[in-house]
DRENPA-3360 file (N, C-alpha, C; in nm, 2 decimals, always signed):
BEGIN
1 = MTQPVAVV = -1.73/-1.31/-1.25/-1.60/-1.33/-1.21/-1.53/-1.22/-1.14 ~ -1.48/-1.26/-1.03/-1.42/-1.13/-0.97/-1.26/-1.13/-0.99 ~ -1.18/-1.02/-0.99/-1.06/-1.00/-1.05/-0.98/-1.03/-0.91 ~ -0.85/-1.10/-0.95/-0.77/-1.13/-0.86/-0.72/-1.00/-0.77 ~ -0.68/-1.00/-0.66/-0.65/-0.89/-0.55/-0.49/-0.86/-0.60 ~ -0.45/-0.74/-0.64/-0.32/-0.69/-0.65/-0.26/-0.70/-0.51 ~ -0.12/-0.77/-0.52/-0.05/-0.73/-0.41/+0.07/-0.65/-0.42 ~ +0.12/-0.55/-0.37/+0.21/-0.46/-0.41/+0.31/-0.48/-0.28;
9 = EVTAQDVQ = +0.44/-0.52/-0.30/+0.54/-0.52/-0.19/+0.60/-0.39/-0.17 ~ +0.61/-0.33/-0.05/+0.64/-0.20/-0.04/+0.79/-0.24/+0.05 ~ +0.88/-0.13/+0.04/+0.99/-0.13/+0.11/+1.00/-0.01/+0.22 ~ +1.09/-0.01/+0.30/+1.07/+0.10/+0.42/+1.05/+0.24/+0.35 ~ +1.15/+0.24/+0.23/+1.17/+0.36/+0.17/+1.03/+0.42/+0.10 ~ +0.93/+0.31/+0.09/+0.81/+0.35/+0.03/+0.70/+0.41/+0.14 ~ +0.73/+0.38/+0.26/+0.64/+0.41/+0.36/+0.67/+0.58/+0.38 ~ +0.55/+0.63/+0.40/+0.55/+0.79/+0.45/+0.52/+0.80/+0.57;
17 = GPGVVACP = +0.56/+0.90/+0.65/+0.50/+0.96/+0.78/+0.49/+0.85/+0.89 ~ +0.37/+0.84/+0.92/+0.34/+0.73/+1.04/+0.29/+0.58/+0.99 ~ +0.38/+0.55/+0.89/+0.40/+0.40/+0.85/+0.27/+0.39/+0.76 ~ +0.25/+0.47/+0.68/+0.13/+0.44/+0.58/+0.21/+0.47/+0.42 ~ +0.12/+0.40/+0.34/+0.14/+0.42/+0.18/+0.05/+0.47/+0.12 ~ +0.04/+0.54/+0.01/-0.06/+0.61/-0.06/-0.13/+0.51/-0.18 ~ -0.25/+0.50/-0.20/-0.32/+0.46/-0.29/-0.41/+0.54/-0.37 ~ -0.42/+0.56/-0.50/-0.36/+0.47/-0.59/-0.20/+0.52/-0.60;
25 = NPKMALWS = -0.12/+0.41/-0.64/+0.02/+0.43/-0.63/+0.06/+0.48/-0.77 ~ +0.18/+0.53/-0.79/+0.21/+0.59/-0.93/+0.23/+0.49/-1.05 ~ +0.23/+0.36/-1.02/+0.24/+0.28/-1.14/+0.09/+0.24/-1.18 ~ -0.02/+0.28/-1.10/-0.14/+0.26/-1.17/-0.19/+0.33/-1.27 ~ -0.27/+0.27/-1.37/-0.31/+0.33/-1.49/-0.41/+0.44/-1.45 ~ -0.38/+0.57/-1.52/-0.48/+0.67/-1.46/-0.64/+0.66/-1.48 ~ -0.68/+0.57/-1.57/-0.81/+0.54/-1.59/-0.87/+0.46/-1.47 ~ -0.78/+0.41/-1.39/-0.84/+0.34/-1.28/-0.82/+0.40/-1.15;
33 = THPKVFID = -0.78/+0.52/-1.15/-0.75/+0.58/-1.01/-0.90/+0.63/-0.94 ~ -0.88/+0.62/-0.80/-0.96/+0.69/-0.73/-0.92/+0.78/-0.60 ~ -0.99/+0.83/-0.54/-0.94/+0.93/-0.44/-0.82/+0.88/-0.35 ~ -0.72/+0.97/-0.33/-0.62/+0.92/-0.25/-0.64/+0.90/-0.12 ~ -0.60/+0.75/-0.08/-0.60/+0.72/+0.07/-0.46/+0.65/+0.10 ~ -0.45/+0.67/+0.23/-0.32/+0.62/+0.30/-0.35/+0.50/+0.37 ~ -0.29/+0.41/+0.35/-0.31/+0.28/+0.42/-0.19/+0.23/+0.49 ~ -0.24/+0.20/+0.64/-0.13/+0.17/+0.73/-0.07/+0.03/+0.72;
41 = VATTGEGK = +0.05/+0.03/+0.69/+0.12/-0.10/+0.67/+0.21/-0.12/+0.80 ~ +0.21/-0.03/+0.89/+0.32/-0.04/+1.01/+0.26/-0.14/+1.12 ~ +0.15/-0.13/+1.13/+0.06/-0.21/+1.24/+0.08/-0.36/+1.21 ~ +0.05/-0.42/+1.11/+0.04/-0.56/+1.07/+0.13/-0.59/+0.97 ~ +0.21/-0.51/+0.92/+0.29/-0.55/+0.80/+0.21/-0.55/+0.65 ~ +0.08/-0.52/+0.68/+0.01/-0.50/+0.56/-0.12/-0.46/+0.58 ~ -0.19/-0.38/+0.46/-0.30/-0.32/+0.47/-0.38/-0.31/+0.33 ~ -0.51/-0.30/+0.32/-0.58/-0.31/+0.21/-0.65/-0.19/+0.17;
49 = CPYCGTVY = -0.66/-0.14/+0.04/-0.71/-0.02/+0.02/-0.86/-0.06/-0.01 ~ -0.95/+0.06/+0.06/-1.10/+0.01/+0.07/-1.16/+0.05/-0.08 ~ -1.08/+0.12/-0.16/-1.16/+0.14/-0.29/-1.13/+0.04/-0.40 ~ -1.00/+0.00/-0.42/-0.98/-0.08/-0.53/-0.93/-0.24/-0.49 ~ -0.91/-0.25/-0.34/-0.88/-0.39/-0.29/-0.73/-0.43/-0.31 ~ -0.64/-0.33/-0.35/-0.51/-0.36/-0.36/-0.43/-0.36/-0.23 ~ -0.35/-0.49/-0.21/-0.32/-0.52/-0.08/-0.17/-0.46/-0.08 ~ -0.12/-0.38/+0.02/+0.01/-0.33/+0.03/+0.08/-0.42/+0.14;
57 = RLKAGEQL = +0.19/-0.48/+0.11/+0.25/-0.55/+0.21/+0.41/-0.53/+0.21 ~ +0.45/-0.50/+0.35/+0.58/-0.48/+0.37/+0.65/-0.60/+0.35 ~ +0.77/-0.57/+0.27/+0.86/-0.69/+0.21/+0.92/-0.76/+0.32 ~ +0.94/-0.88/+0.31/+1.00/-0.95/+0.40/+1.14/-0.90/+0.44 ~ +1.16/-0.89/+0.58/+1.30/-0.85/+0.64/+1.30/-0.70/+0.64 ~ +1.21/-0.62/+0.58/+1.21/-0.47/+0.60/+1.18/-0.42/+0.75 ~ +1.25/-0.33/+0.76/+1.23/-0.28/+0.91/+1.19/-0.14/+0.91 ~ +1.08/-0.10/+0.97/+1.04/+0.04/+0.98/+1.12/+0.12/+1.08;
65 = HAH = +1.15/+0.23/+1.08/+1.23/+0.30/+1.20/+1.15/+0.41/+1.25 ~ +1.14/+0.41/+1.38/+1.05/+0.54/+1.44/+1.11/+0.64/+1.41 ~ +1.05/+0.74/+1.39/+1.11/+0.89/+1.38/+1.13/+0.97/+1.50;
% end
């Protein structure tokens, strides 16, 4: 049986640098951590972690501002 995919809604404040979020995120249990990766959410509004499968989705209505 496969585990359901976790979906994390992120806000514009959660997004770092060039439109990315870091996984694992601070709310994840320490035992389940993996190497830190940065997931692009700016291009399509969501991205998936290649390690744990967590999907990071930009919250509806959130606007990313160019720096």
